[in-house]
N, C-alpha and C positions, 0 to 999 in steps of 0.2 A: 618454503613453508607458506601456505596461504592462510588468510585470516579465518577461513571457514573450512579447513581441511576435514573431509569426511563427515561434515554436518549435513543432515537432511533438512532442506529448506523448502517450504511451501510458500509460493507467492500467489495470493488470491488476486484476481484481476490482472494476471501477469502476461497476457498475450500481446499487449501493446503499451505504449507510453511509459510512465514511471515504473510500472510493474515489470515490463519486459526489460528495462534497463537494470533493475535490481536483479532479475534472474541472470542476466549476462554477467554482471559484476560478481554475483555469488559463485557462478561456475568458475570464473577466472580465479577466484580465491579458494577453489578446491571443493566446493560443496556439490552434493547431489541435489538436483533441483527439480521440483514439480511446479507447474503453473496451472491455474484454472482460467477458464474463459467460457463465454457462451457460444462462440463461433469456432468450429473445429479447424477451419482452414488456416487462419492466422496462428492458432495455437499449435497445430502440428508443424507449421513452417518454423515457428520459433523453436520448438523442441529439436527439430533437425539442426538448426543453427547452434543451439546449446550443446548438442552432442558433438558437433565439430569443434566448438570452443573447448569442451572438456578434453577431447583428444589432443588438441594442440597444447593445452596447459598441463597435460599429464594426469589430470584428475581421474580419467578413465571410467567414470560412472555414467550411466544412462540418464537422460532427462525424461520427464513424464508430463504429458498433458492430460488434464482431467476436465472434461466438459461439465460445467456447472454454472447454474444461475445463482449467484450469491444472495439474491433477494429471497430465495427459498431457504428457510432455516435448515431443513433436512438435507438439502444439497450442500449447504455450507458445512454441515457436520460430516456428511459422507465424503466430501473432498479430502478431509483429514483422514478419515478411515481408509480411503484408497491409498493415500501416501503411506500410512502405517502398514497396510497390507503388502505394498510393493517393496518398501525399504526396511520394514521392521520397526520403525519408530519415526517420530518427528522431533527435531531439535529446535527448529526456528520457524516462525510464521510471520509473514508480512501481509497485512491487509491493505491492498492498494486499489481494490475495486471502488468505483465511485460513480454517482449520478450527479450531474451538474445542471440539469434542466432548470429553467427559470420559473420563478413565481414570487409574487409579493405577498405581504400579509393579507391584502384585500382581494387578490385574484386567485390565490392557491386553492385548489379543490381538495377535498378529502383524499381523492385518488392520488393526486400528485404528492401530497404530504406523505401518504402511506408508502408510495414508491421510494421516496427519499429515505424514510426511516428504514425500510426493508433493506436497501442496498448499503446505505451509509452507516447504519447502526446495528440493525438486527443481524445481518450477515456476519460482520466482524464479531459480534457477541457470541454467536453459536460456533463459529470457527475457532475462536479462542477457547470456548468451553471444551470442545473436543480435543484441541491440542494440549491444553493444560491437563486435562484428564489423563492423557497418555503419559505426559511427563511425570505427573504425580504418581501414577500407577507404577512406573518404573523407578521411582525415587531418583530421577535424573534431572539435572538443571536444564533450563531452556530459555530462549529469548523470543520476544514478540515485538514487532514494530508496527504501529498503526499509522498509515499515511492520512493525515487530517488536512487542515487548511488554515491559513492565517485569517481567513474570513470568519472562522469560528469565534473570533473575538467580537464580532459585530457584523461585519460584512456589508455588502451593498443591499439596498432595499429589494432588488430583484432576486436575491438569493435566500429569501426567508425560510423555505423548507429545508434547503441545503444546510444553512447555518444551524437551524434547530437540530438536525440530525447529527451534524459533525460536532457541535458543542456537546451533545450527548456522548459522543465517542471520546472526547477529552475526559469527561467524568468517568466513563467506563475504564479508560486506560489507567487512571490513577487508582480507582477502586480495586481493579484486578491486581495491579502491581502491589498494593498494600496487602491484599488478601493472601497473595502467594509468595511474599518475599521470603518466608521461612522455608518454602519449597525450593528456593533458589531459582525461581522463574522470574526473569527480569522482563518488564513490560514498559515500553516507552512509546512516545508518539512524536510525529514530526508535522508541524504546521507549515506546510509549504506555500509559497507565494505563487504568483502568476508564472506558469510553466509552459514551455513550448512542447506540446504533445499533439498527437493525431486527434485525440478527443477534443482538445482545446480548439484546434483548427475548425473542427466540425461545429463546435458550440458557437464560436465567433461568427461563422458564416450563417448558421441557422437562426440564431437569436439576435444578432447585431448587424446583419447585412455587411459583414466585413469583406474587404477586398483581399486578393491573394497576397498583397504585401502588408497585411495587418501586423505581422510579426515585427517588421522593420519599423512601422509607425509606433507600435507599442514600445519597442526597445528604446526609441529616441526619447520617450517620456520617463524612462526609469533611471534611477541613480547610477547603476552600474553599466548602463547602455545595452543591456540585453535581458531577455527573459530568463527565468530559471531553466537550467538544462537537466534533462532526466538523468544523464550519466553522472552529473555532480551530486544529485540527490541520492542516486544509487550507491555511490561511494560512502556517503554518510550513513545510509541505512546499513550497509555491510559492517561498518565500524560498530554501530549500535548492536548488531546481532552478534558480534564477535566478543571474545574474552578481552580484547584490548579496551573495550569501554568499561571494564572493571565492574564495580558494584552498582553502577547507575541504574536506577529503576524508578518508575513513576514520574519520569520527566517528560514534559511536552515542550519540545524545543521549537522556537520560531525560526524556520529556515527561510528567510526572506530578506529583501533589501530595503524594505520600509520598516521603520522602527516604531513599535507599538507605543503610543503615548507621545511621540514626537510631533511638534507643531512648528510650522513655518510662519 
């Protein structure tokens, strides 16, 4: 028995990185999985991989790729509609799409700020709106996990618009969880720390002139000797999506190796 047997799971921003890891873990736990992304090539490749995983695990369900730009509220909502149209319902939603381009308080343009809010806050808001509407209309329980960031507690100076938007997502997570607790819709968030993903590799090289061995250099400076791993995060997300996490809702959990408030 898998933790997510026969659950319909949508992973927004699921074609690579943490989202793709969550999609793989969900399939292994018996779920029917849909992923969204802006680029069809990696999305379709992942869906083919997920179908193979489903066959090996005995889940037997097909996977679905939905091309969508989560910065567009209508596309965020229509991604949920496509899942409901294909599978008849949505049981679980994971918002893992994110923009991490740099900007300080002094050099962030209105355009950059709006881009961060669109992807890191507005997209999750309207995807949640559509998913919860389906759950409430059916009188069925559901679960949502928002991938946030430990930087939302304050973060580095060069992450000003990112922090602003992700801190908003923390507030949204708690507000929506409170609003829909009597509908048995559980909504939680995960503040993840520095994680080894394809997107982080591009960010380090683009904005920080990092060498190819930046992961090794970064790991040597971290308490556990490694960056966060997408598959480890994915296992935690699957647990939060599943009934095994019990009644927990409105929690925003720090998934990191640095302790908030700790001083050396």
